[in-house]
N, C-alpha and C positions, 0 to 999 in steps of 0.2 A: 456522782450525783452533781450536774453542773447548778449553779445558781444563776433562775432564767427570772428575765422580765414578764409582769404581771400577764401580758399579751399571751407568749409563750406560752404560759400554763395553761391558759385557758384554750390554747389549741391545741395543748397535749394530751387535757382533758376530753376537746372533743373527738379529736383522732383516736384516741387511744396509746400513743405514744410516740415522740415527737424526733422524727426524722430528719436528714436534711428536704425529701422532697416535698414532705407538707410546706414546710416554709418558705422552698422556692412556690406553692402555690399562692401562700398567703402572702408573700411580694407581691407575684403577679396581680392579685388581685385590687392587693391596697393600690398600688400605681394605677390600676383601671380606674379605681374608685378614687381618687384624685385628681386623673387628667378629665376621664369623661365626664360629660352631668348628665341626669336625668335617668330613664329607666336604662339597666344595661342587661346584653344576652352578652353568655360564653360559649365560645366550641371550643371544646378543651383535646387537644389530635394525642392525648396520652395514652390513650387506650385503657383497657380494664384490668389491665395485668402489673400486680405492682413490682416493683418499687413505683415504677413510674406513675401509675393512677394516683397514689395518695398526693401529686399537686391537685386534683381534683378538692382534697378535701377543703386544700387551703386555700384555692380559689371559692371556694363556698363560704368559709369562715370570712369572708373578708371582703367580697363581693357583693356580697346579697345575692349570687347571680347562686340558686340550688333545685337540686332535684325538684324537690317539691313541685315548685312554681315553677317547673317547665321552660326556665329559665338558662337552662345551662345544656347541652349536648355533649356526647363523649364519641369521639372518631376513633377507630379502631388501629388509629396509625404508628403507635410507638413512636412519635417525635414526645420531646419537654417542648412544647408549642401550645398557647392558648391565644384565641384571638377573641375582644372584645366590640360586643357593637351599642353605640348607642343609637339616636333619630340623624345625626349626622357624620361620624365618625366609626372607622373601624380600626384601631389597635390592635398589633401583634407583638408580643414577648414569646422570644426565644430565645431558650435558656443554651449559652454558650457551651460550643461542645469541649472545648477542652477544661468548663466547670462540668459539666457532666462524667467527661471521664475521670475526675480527679475525684467527685464522687462517688464514684461506683469502683475505683481503685479502693478508697482509702476507707469508706465505711463498714465498721462493725457494730454488732450491738455496743459493745465498750464504748464506742469511740461516737456514734449517731448525735446525741445530744449536744457536743463537743462542737459536732462540723456542722450540725444544725444551728445554734448561738454564731458560730461563724458569718453562717450565709445569712443570717439575721442582722447582719452590723455590717458587712461588706456593701458597697456603693453599687448602685443597678448597674451602671455602666460597667462593673466587673464582672459580674451575673449574666445579664440579659443583652437582647440583640431588641431592640425595641422599634416598631415602625408606626407611623401616627398618617392615615390617610381620610383625604375626605370620602364620604359617599356620595355616588351619584345619585342624584334625582329618582332615576329607574330605581336607582337598589332601596331607596328609602321609601320606595311607595310599599302599600301593604295592600295585598291582593286581598278582594274580600271575592266570599262564595257564594 
C-alpha cells in the first residue's frame, strides 16, 4: 500500500479506488478551477466506459462540475479530453497520447496506486496538451426560451 497525500485519500474514498485515470481527471479539474474564474461547465469526451470514464469522477471531485448540478456533460467519444467553459474562455485539456499508452500498458491492480501517485506529482506539461481560447460574444450569449 502506498502512502498517499490527504487529497488523494479523499479522492480514493470518493471514487472507491485510486487509479491513474481518476487522478488524471482530478488534475484536469484542478487546473481548470485554478485558471478559469466563476461558474464552470465541463464537457468530458471520455465516454462512459471504464477505465477512461474514471476521469469524470476526478473532474467532478476537483472542479465542482457535477452530474447532480448538470454542469458536466459526457460525450461518448472515447478520448481522454475534457473541455471547461466559463463566461469568457474555453479551456481544453487533453491527455498526451504517449502518457495514455504508458498508463494502459503498465497499470495493474497491484501497480495502480503507485502509477496514480506518479501522475499526481508529474508536471502538467508532461501529462497534458492544454489550450485556452477566448469565446466569441456569440458563443457566450445565453438563448432564452
